[in-house]
C-alpha positions as CSV (number, residue, x, y, z in Angstrom):
1,M,-7.7,-37.6,-56.6
2,R,-7.5,-33.8,-55.9
3,R,-10.0,-34.4,-53.5
4,Y,-8.5,-36.9,-51.6
5,L,-5.3,-34.7,-51.8
6,T,-7.1,-31.9,-50.2
7,L,-8.8,-33.7,-47.3
8,G,-5.5,-35.1,-46.3
9,I,-3.9,-32.0,-46.4
10,A,-6.9,-30.4,-44.1
11,F,-6.4,-33.5,-41.9
12,V,-2.8,-32.9,-41.7
13,T,-3.3,-29.5,-40.9
14,A,-5.8,-29.9,-38.4
15,G,-3.6,-32.7,-36.9
16,A,-1.0,-30.0,-36.4
17,V,-3.0,-27.5,-35.1
18,F,-4.3,-29.8,-32.3
19,V,-0.5,-30.7,-31.8
20,A,0.1,-26.5,-31.3
21,V,-2.5,-26.3,-28.7
22,A,-1.8,-29.6,-26.4
23,L,1.6,-29.0,-26.7
24,A,0.6,-25.1,-25.1
25,A,-1.7,-26.8,-22.7
26,N,-1.1,-24.5,-19.6
27,V,0.4,-26.8,-16.8
28,N,1.0,-23.4,-14.6
29,H,-1.3,-21.7,-11.5
30,S,-0.3,-18.0,-11.6
31,T,-1.8,-15.1,-9.3
32,T,-1.2,-11.7,-8.7
33,K,-2.2,-9.0,-5.7
34,G,-1.9,-5.5,-5.4
35,V,-2.0,-3.8,-2.7
36,F,-2.0,0.3,-2.4
37,S,-1.8,2.2,0.4
38,P,-2.9,4.4,1.7
39,S,-6.6,3.0,0.7
40,T,-8.8,5.7,2.4
41,I,-8.5,9.3,0.2
42,P,-10.5,12.5,0.1
43,T,-13.3,12.5,-2.2
44,G,-12.2,13.9,-5.2
45,T,-8.2,13.9,-4.5
46,Y,-5.5,11.7,-5.3
47,K,-2.9,10.4,-3.1
48,G,0.6,9.5,-3.1
49,G,1.6,6.5,-1.4
50,K,3.1,3.1,-2.3
51,L,1.9,0.0,-4.2
52,H,3.2,-3.9,-3.3
53,V,2.3,-6.0,-6.2
54,T,2.8,-9.7,-5.8
55,D,2.8,-12.6,-8.6
56,T,3.6,-16.2,-8.4
57,T,3.4,-19.1,-10.5
58,I,3.4,-22.6,-9.8
59,Y,2.9,-26.1,-11.1
60,A,-0.6,-26.9,-10.9
61,N,-0.4,-30.6,-10.0
62,N,1.6,-30.9,-6.6
63,G,3.8,-28.0,-7.2
64,G,4.2,-26.9,-3.9
65,T,3.5,-23.3,-2.9
66,P,4.9,-19.8,-4.5
67,Q,7.3,-19.5,-1.6
68,N,8.2,-23.5,-1.2
69,P,7.6,-24.8,-4.5
70,T,8.3,-28.7,-4.9
71,K,8.2,-28.7,-8.8
72,E,9.7,-26.6,-11.4
73,P,6.7,-24.7,-13.2
74,D,6.8,-23.8,-17.1
75,P,9.1,-20.5,-16.9
76,T,7.4,-17.3,-17.4
77,T,8.3,-15.3,-20.6
78,H,6.3,-12.3,-20.5
79,V,4.3,-10.2,-18.2
80,N,1.5,-7.8,-19.3
81,Q,0.7,-6.4,-15.0
82,F,-2.4,-4.1,-15.6
83,F,-3.3,-1.2,-13.1
84,D,-6.7,0.8,-12.4
85,N,-7.2,3.9,-14.3
86,S,-7.4,5.1,-10.6
87,A,-4.0,5.4,-10.3
88,K,-1.2,7.8,-11.7
89,I,2.6,7.5,-12.3
90,T,4.8,10.8,-12.5
91,V,8.2,10.6,-13.6
92,N,9.8,14.4,-14.7
93,A,13.3,15.7,-14.4
94,G,13.2,15.7,-11.0
95,L,13.6,12.1,-10.4
96,P,16.6,10.1,-11.8
97,S,17.2,7.5,-14.0
98,C,19.4,4.3,-14.1
99,T,20.2,2.1,-16.9
100,E,19.8,-1.8,-17.6
101,A,24.0,-2.0,-18.6
102,T,24.8,-0.1,-15.6
103,L,22.8,-2.5,-13.4
104,T,23.9,-5.8,-15.9
105,N,25.7,-8.6,-13.9
106,T,25.9,-6.4,-10.7
107,T,24.9,-7.6,-7.2
108,T,22.3,-5.8,-5.0
109,A,24.9,-3.9,-3.4
110,Q,26.5,-2.8,-6.5
111,A,23.5,-1.6,-8.0
112,E,22.7,0.1,-5.0
113,A,26.2,1.9,-5.1
114,A,25.7,3.1,-9.2
115,C,21.7,4.1,-8.9
116,G,20.7,3.9,-4.6
117,P,20.4,6.3,-2.3
118,G,23.8,8.0,-1.4
119,S,24.7,7.7,-5.1
120,G,24.7,10.5,-6.9
121,N,22.1,9.0,-9.1
122,N,18.9,7.9,-7.0
123,A,17.4,6.7,-9.1
124,E,15.7,3.7,-6.9
125,L,12.1,3.3,-6.6
126,T,11.9,1.1,-3.8
127,L,11.9,3.4,-0.9
128,N,10.4,3.4,2.5
129,K,8.8,6.6,3.0
130,D,12.1,8.1,5.1
131,G,14.1,7.2,1.9
132,T,15.5,4.0,3.2
133,V,15.6,1.1,0.6
134,N,13.3,-1.5,1.1
135,H,14.0,-4.4,-1.4
136,G,11.4,-6.9,-2.5
137,S,12.1,-10.5,-3.0
138,A,11.9,-13.8,-5.4
139,V,12.5,-17.1,-5.1
140,A,13.2,-19.6,-8.1
141,C,12.9,-23.6,-8.4
142,V,16.4,-24.6,-9.4
143,A,15.4,-27.8,-11.5
144,A,15.8,-29.7,-14.8
145,G,12.7,-28.5,-16.4
146,T,9.2,-28.1,-16.6
147,G,7.5,-30.5,-13.9
148,T,10.7,-31.6,-12.4
149,P,11.3,-31.7,-9.0
150,C,13.3,-28.4,-7.4
151,A,16.7,-29.8,-6.4
152,N,17.4,-26.2,-4.4
153,L,15.7,-23.0,-4.1
154,A,17.4,-19.8,-5.0
155,Q,16.2,-16.3,-3.1
156,G,16.4,-13.3,-4.7
157,V,16.3,-9.7,-3.6
158,V,14.3,-7.5,-5.8
159,T,15.1,-3.8,-6.6
160,A,13.4,-1.3,-8.4
161,F,14.7,1.6,-10.4
162,N,13.7,4.4,-12.6
163,G,14.6,4.0,-16.4
164,P,15.2,5.7,-19.2
165,K,11.6,7.1,-20.8
166,L,10.5,5.7,-24.4
167,S,9.4,8.1,-27.0
168,Q,6.5,6.7,-28.6
169,G,6.9,3.8,-31.2
170,S,10.0,3.2,-29.9
171,G,10.9,-0.5,-28.6
172,R,7.9,-1.7,-26.2
173,C,6.6,1.6,-26.0
174,T,3.1,1.6,-28.4
175,S,0.8,4.1,-26.4
176,A,3.0,6.6,-24.6
177,P,1.6,8.6,-21.7
178,T,2.2,12.2,-22.0
179,G,5.9,12.9,-21.9
180,G,6.6,9.3,-23.2
181,C,6.6,5.8,-21.6
182,P,8.1,5.1,-18.2
183,T,10.8,2.8,-17.7
184,I,11.4,0.3,-14.7
185,L,14.2,-1.7,-14.3
186,L,13.8,-4.5,-11.5
187,H,16.9,-5.4,-10.6
188,T,16.8,-8.9,-9.3
189,R,19.9,-11.1,-8.0
190,V,19.1,-14.2,-7.7
191,G,21.5,-16.3,-4.8
192,A,22.9,-19.6,-4.7
193,P,23.5,-21.9,-6.4
194,L,22.4,-19.7,-9.3
195,N,24.3,-16.5,-8.1
196,V,22.6,-14.2,-11.3
197,T,21.2,-11.2,-11.8
198,L,18.3,-10.5,-14.1
199,V,17.4,-7.2,-14.7
200,L,14.0,-6.7,-16.3
201,V,12.6,-4.0,-18.1
202,G,9.3,-3.4,-17.4
203,V,7.7,-0.3,-20.0
204,V,4.4,1.7,-18.9
205,N,1.9,2.1,-21.7
206,K,-1.3,3.9,-20.8
207,T,-4.1,1.1,-22.0
208,A,-8.3,1.3,-22.4
209,V,-8.7,-2.2,-21.6
210,G,-11.2,-2.8,-19.1
211,D,-11.0,-0.4,-15.9
212,F,-7.6,-0.5,-16.1
213,G,-5.5,3.1,-16.8
214,Y,-1.9,1.4,-17.6
215,R,-0.1,-1.9,-18.5
216,L,3.3,-3.0,-17.4
217,D,4.9,-4.9,-20.3
218,V,7.5,-7.0,-19.1
219,P,9.8,-9.5,-20.7
220,V,11.4,-12.2,-18.1
221,D,14.5,-13.3,-19.2
222,P,15.3,-17.6,-18.6
223,L,17.0,-18.4,-15.4
224,A,19.4,-21.3,-16.5
225,G,18.5,-21.7,-19.8
226,F,15.1,-22.5,-18.8
227,A,16.3,-25.3,-16.7
228,S,14.4,-23.1,-13.6
229,A,12.1,-20.9,-13.1
230,L,10.4,-18.0,-10.6
231,T,8.0,-19.0,-8.6
232,Y,7.4,-15.9,-6.2
233,F,7.8,-12.2,-7.0
234,D,7.4,-9.6,-4.5
235,V,8.2,-5.8,-4.6
236,T,6.7,-2.7,-2.8
237,V,7.3,0.6,-5.5
238,Q,7.4,4.3,-3.8
239,R,9.3,7.6,-4.3
240,K,9.0,10.6,-3.4
241,F,11.3,13.4,-5.3
242,T,10.7,16.9,-5.7
243,N,11.3,19.2,-9.3
244,N,11.9,23.5,-9.6
245,G,10.4,23.2,-5.6
246,H,7.8,21.0,-6.0
247,N,7.1,17.4,-4.3
248,Y,6.0,14.8,-6.3
249,N,5.1,10.8,-5.7
250,Y,5.8,8.8,-8.3
251,L,2.4,6.9,-7.8
252,K,-0.7,8.5,-6.4
253,A,-4.3,7.1,-6.6
254,T,-7.8,8.6,-6.1
255,C,-11.2,6.3,-5.2
256,N,-13.5,7.8,-7.6
257,D,-14.9,4.5,-9.2
258,A,-18.8,3.5,-8.4
259,D,-17.8,0.0,-7.0
260,G,-14.8,1.4,-4.6
261,K,-12.5,-1.2,-5.7
262,W,-8.8,-1.0,-7.2
263,N,-8.8,-3.3,-10.1
264,Y,-4.9,-5.8,-11.1
265,Q,-4.5,-8.0,-13.7
266,A,-1.5,-10.1,-15.0
267,D,-1.5,-11.5,-18.3
268,Y,1.0,-14.3,-18.2
269,T,2.7,-16.2,-21.4
270,Y,4.7,-19.2,-20.5
271,N,7.7,-21.3,-22.2
272,S,5.7,-23.3,-23.9
273,G,3.3,-20.7,-25.4
274,A,0.5,-21.3,-22.9
275,T,-1.1,-18.3,-21.4
276,E,-3.0,-17.2,-18.2
277,T,-4.6,-14.1,-16.9
278,A,-4.8,-13.8,-12.9
279,T,-7.2,-10.9,-11.5
280,S,-7.7,-9.1,-8.4
281,T,-9.6,-6.3,-6.5
282,Q,-8.7,-4.2,-3.2
283,N,-11.2,-2.1,-1.8
284,C,-10.6,1.6,-1.3
285,T,-12.4,4.5,0.5
286,A,-13.4,8.0,-0.6
287,S,-13.7,10.0,2.7
């Protein structure tokens, strides 16, 4: 009897594992693309510039395109975004910071007034070279759950701000660069018919995974209780600032790999528990 009972428990356990795996099957198709400019950099030097990142997620079975989705994908709940080890992020006392609390429930204009150019606390990271604002964009499928038709498309405006540094071991700062983990606040104002604001708090950690140097850890808040989902997220980060008479760039890079490539990766986790990894590369030239 004990033998049969043990076998029965084993079959039930195996069945539960199978069901869990089946429920977590990936129904999405996600991508990531990074472009750092300039891509031609003098040999052995770092050059300041801008990083354009586009992340997309669609329902894989006739789900349309990221900017014109037709079905709601399994909503993303977490993204770990990896950047090449040829890049460097600089955050010091010369760059003001904003807080999540300040940005919560604000429109884009209100966020800019609190932490953008002219605010007296310019923590914005989505700026053109001349210091003017360069907002990113987002698209959300407004539906009734994964795989259901998009009844509406909501357009979003993305603005990035420098957030407070975190010390090693604090929150999601698990592998701090020197001086602590920088944070980036991705203020995403999603328009009609949702009319909501997401403040996605990304924490920058060091990483030794693959050919990467940084990992941006970003939990993604639900839209309409997961009845809607982001399908397109596009942002360009660039910022110059001064500290003690010296000029700094928030981002800079060198081209020192033998293959002449910069690597990008995004690890997605979805509401169902399914996961997916997307990668891309960019050619660079050491002049």
